[in-house]
C-alpha positions in Angstrom: 0.0 0.0 0.0 1.4 3.4 -1.0 0.5 6.5 0.9 0.7 9.7 -1.0 1.6 12.9 0.7 0.1 16.1 -0.5 1.5 19.5 0.5 -0.7 21.5 2.9 -1.6 24.8 1.3 -0.1 27.9 2.8 -3.6 29.4 3.1 -4.8 26.4 5.2 -1.8 26.6 7.5 -2.2 30.4 7.8 -5.9 30.1 8.8 -5.0 27.5 11.4 -2.3 29.8 12.8 -4.6 32.8 12.8 -7.3 30.8 14.7 -4.9 29.8 17.4 -3.5 33.3 17.8 -6.9 35.0 17.9 -8.3 32.5 20.4 -6.0 34.0 23.1 -6.4 37.7 22.0 -9.0 40.1 23.1 -9.0 43.5 21.6 -10.0 46.7 23.5 -12.5 49.1 22.2 -14.0 52.5 23.3 -17.7 52.8 23.6 -19.0 56.4 23.8 -21.9 56.9 26.2 -24.2 60.0 26.7 -23.3 62.2 29.6 -24.4 65.5 31.1 -21.0 67.3 30.8 -18.2 67.2 28.2 -14.5 68.0 28.6 -11.6 68.7 26.2 -8.4 66.9 27.2 -4.9 67.4 26.0 -3.0 64.4 24.6 -0.9 64.3 27.8 -4.0 64.3 30.0 -5.4 61.4 28.0 -2.2 59.4 28.2 -2.0 60.0 32.0 -5.6 59.1 32.5 -5.3 55.8 30.6 -2.0 54.9 32.3 -3.6 55.5 35.7 -6.5 53.3 34.7 -4.1 50.4 33.9 -4.0 50.3 30.1 -0.9 49.1 28.3 1.1 51.5 26.1 -0.3 49.7 23.0 -3.8 50.1 24.2 -3.2 53.8 25.0 -2.0 54.3 21.4 -4.9 52.4 20.0 -7.7 53.8 22.2 -6.5 57.2 23.3 -7.9 59.3 20.5 -11.3 57.5 20.6 -11.5 58.1 24.4 -10.5 61.8 24.1 -13.1 62.3 21.3 -15.8 60.5 23.3 -15.3 62.6 26.4 -15.3 65.8 24.3 -18.4 65.0 22.4 -20.5 62.7 24.6 -19.2 63.1 28.1 -18.8 59.5 29.1 -17.1 56.4 27.7 -16.1 52.9 28.7 -13.3 50.8 27.5 -14.0 47.1 27.0 -11.6 44.2 26.6 -13.7 41.5 25.0 -16.7 41.3 27.3 -14.9 42.7 30.3 -15.0 46.3 31.5 -11.5 47.8 31.7 -12.6 51.3 32.8 -15.5 53.7 32.8 -15.0 57.4 32.4 -17.6 60.0 33.3 -17.2 63.8 33.1 -18.5 65.8 36.0 -18.0 69.5 35.7 -14.3 70.1 35.2 -13.1 66.6 36.3 -13.3 63.0 35.1 -14.5 60.2 37.4 -12.8 56.9 36.6 -13.9 53.4 37.8 -11.8 50.5 36.6 -12.9 46.9 36.2 -10.8 45.8 39.1 -12.5 48.2 41.5 -10.1 51.1 41.6 -11.7 54.5 41.5 -10.1 58.0 41.1 -10.9 61.5 40.1 -8.8 63.2 37.4 -8.6 67.0 37.3 -6.8 68.4 34.2 -4.7 71.5 34.6 -6.7 74.6 33.6 -3.8 76.1 31.7 -3.2 72.9 29.6 -6.9 72.3 28.6 -7.7 73.0 25.0 -10.6 75.3 24.3 -14.0 73.6 23.7 
């Protein structure tokens, strides 16, 4: 009996590898929510806010602009990692109230002199 070997197509191998890699990855995303107040933050404020909330540098780069825009236009936002809450941001007057998925809470007050005009 003779067994014939056929080469596995590169596309099949690539799909299998992608499935294995994606099974362990969960992307983060910003979801804008309606709020009562809005706030304009500088890029430095946004980075500091996200670092304090526990996001990685990669997540800050990927989600920072969306968070900044959401707080400026809607007033509230949450960052999700898969189905898990990473952090919730709510503007109250001149400050941002932050609650993280692991139970940490803090209030962020941007410096008046650094805040962009809204």
